[in-house]
N, C-alpha and C positions, 0 to 999 in steps of 0.2 A: 451911442453911435447911430447916426441917421440911416446907415445902410448896413445890412448884413452882406458880407462878401464871401462867395464860395467859388473856389477854382473848379473848373470842369476837367474832363479827361485831357484837355490841353491846358496845362497850368497857367498860361498867359491869358487864356480866355476866361473871363470872370462873370459869374452871375451876381447881380446886385439886387437885393431885395430891400426896398425902402421901408422906412417906418411909416405905418398907416395909422391915421387917427380917424376912428369911425364911431358913429352912433346912429340913432334911429333916423337921422336926417340924411345920412350918406357917409362919405369919407373925404379926407384931405391928406395929401402927401406932397412933399417937395419932389418933383420928378428930376430936378437937377439942381445942384448947388456946387459950384466949383471948389470951394474950400473943403466941403465934406467929402466930395468925390476924391480929391487928392489925399485927404487924411485916410479914407477907407481903403484906397487902392495903392497908395504910394506913387501914383501917376500925376504929374503936373502937366496937364495938356491944355491946349487951346482948341476949342471947337470953332470951325469957321463957316459951317453950313448945316442947316436943318432940312431934312427931306421928309415927305409925308406921302404914303401911297395907300390906295384902297384897292383891294382885290377880292374876287369872289372865290367861293369854295373850289378847290382843285387847281387854282393858279399856283404855279411854281415859278419863283423868281430867283435866278442865280444859276450857278454859283459864280458871283462876280468879284473882281478885284482890279486894281490899277497897277500895272507893272512899273510905271513911273508915277511919281506923286502918290504913293500908296496911302490909303485912307485908313485911319483907325475909326471905328464906328461904335457908338453907344446906341443900342437899338431897344425898342419896346413896342408893345402892342397896346393901343388904346381902345380898340373895339374888336371882339372876336378872339381867335386863337390861331397860332401858327406853330408848325414844326420847324424849328430853326436849326440850321446846319452851318458849321464853320470847319474849314479844312486848312491845315498848316501847309503853306507853300514855300517855306524857307528851306532851301536845299540842305543847309548845314544843321538843321534842327533834328534832334533825336526823334521828334514827332512828325517829321516830314511825311506828308500824305495821309496822316491820321486825322480823324474828325472828332468833333464834339457836337452833341445834339441836345437841344434844350427846348422844352415846351414853353412858349411865351403866350400870355393871354391878358386880356383886360382884367380878368378876375384875379390872377396871381400877381399882377403888377411887377413881375420880374423884368429886369433890364439885363442886357448882355453886352459886355465890353468885348469887341472884336479888334485886336491889335492890327496895325499894318503888317502885311506879309501873309495874310490869311484870306482865303476865298470865303464868301458868305452868300447864303441863300435861304429861302424859306418856302414852305408849302402851306397854303391856307387850309385849315382843317375844319373851320366853322363855316357857316353860310357865307360870311364875308369877314374881312379883317382890315383894320386900319393900322398901319405900321409907321412908326416914327423913328428917325435916326439922325443923330448928330454926327458930323464927320470932322476929322482933324485936317483934312485937305479938301480942296475943291474937286469937282467932277471934271475930268479931262477925257472926253469920249475917245480921243485918239489913243489913249493909254489903257482904256478899259479892256479887260479880257474876261472870257467866260470859261470856267472849268466845266466839263460835261457832267451834268447832274447825276446821270445813271452809269457812270464809268464803273465797271465791276471792280477795278483796282481800289476804289474808295470804300467798297463794302457797305454802302449806305442802305439802310432798310427804310425807305420812305413809306409812310402809312397811306398808300394809294389803293383806292377801290376801282379806279379806271385811269387811263393815261392822263397825265396832268395837262393843263393848258399852259403853253410855253410861248414866250416871245421868240421871234425868228432867231435872234442871236443866241438864245439859250438852247434852242434845239440843235444848234451846230457847234456847241462848246467843244473844246479840246479835251481829250482824255489826259490824265495826269502824265502819262509817258510822253506826250507831245506838247504839253502846255509850257508856256514861258513861266518860269518860276523865279523866286528871289534867291540871290546867291548866298545870303546868310540868314 
């Protein structure tokens, strides 16, 4: 099997670890193969957009989601390390409001599947990080929402040594009690 798949604390959120081929020259792996992804996860998806960000240490991006045109995301880090967070925002889910946390890095090559209906964000814990993600729907800024990263109701323990660097929209995210969420 080209991937090892492990569920997180949120069963629909999956850690994918690709098979790495390495020797004294370096390494090689398939970062994505549609057929193998479907076989490993049971998900037959079409990805329509790839995104790439670079951030410095202490940057926190998120927790983002689209209330209409929700995006599934397959995320990974190609340089550096991030503390990655996913929150279930499906009102009818037994895990509603709960989170999964995964350390993603260029060294561990892990990927994370974030289904539609979940908020997603990350904190850069290395000097810098490059973050890549494939999405199942396009970005619609008018439908983008931000869940407040430090809402006490989420119980997240971010590994911060000082306040994070935030975008304006992330600084004014909505707490879970006030956020628009998914009905199912």
